Phi, psi and omega in degrees: 000138188264349181210170177231176176302318183299325180292323181289328184293340178287335185251343185215133181300153175299326176296324177292311176306321177299309176304320177282337186245343185275072184291334185253017181048050178265006184059037179210140173305120177283104178302322181298317179296314172309307182299319183300315177298321179287318176298318177299320176301313182299313177298325177291316182297317179301318181301326179280316187273342174298336181284343184243330182235153174291133181253153356290150179293130183211112354292162177281118180298141182311330182284336187287326176291332181289319179297321182293326178291319184292320181291318183294317178298324172296322179297321184292316184296331182289342175282336183279162183294321184278347182072181187286153170286170174308319187298309180283334170299307183297316181295330175290316182296323178298322182290320179291318176303314176298320178295321177302313187285333175289318175302320183283348182088000183279346177228135178273159173271009179090205183294348186261015179308122176286165178297131181295141176293168180286154178279000183053038183261134183270130176238132180248145179226148178179187180289160180298155181283138178274326175249132178215175176303317182294316183287333180267006181296128180101349178264000000 
């Protein structure tokens, strides 16, 4: 997980988190719902970055938790009937656009760029071929 409930509280008030997660009206933030939104955000981030970088990210670049917070909060608003506001819709779209650019290699994660993952390309080596089109020409 790239962020925590405490991190989300720095971007959204506790009252708002309570409104978004207290489905049983227990007057408490539902940690399970928050954890699910955070986990979903992490999976989404990994789906973009995993094509280019080895996972799990270690160390986690500073920008990733901020993206995780934006996506997790967007996920929480997605659970409510009114859905996300324009503000959170825009933050989500900007986060996804940034992840897309990072995955494409057009934007760096900065000094904290993790090691790039392998291309999963198979390379074979062995002795030179005895028979080829050129050596078999005319047969």
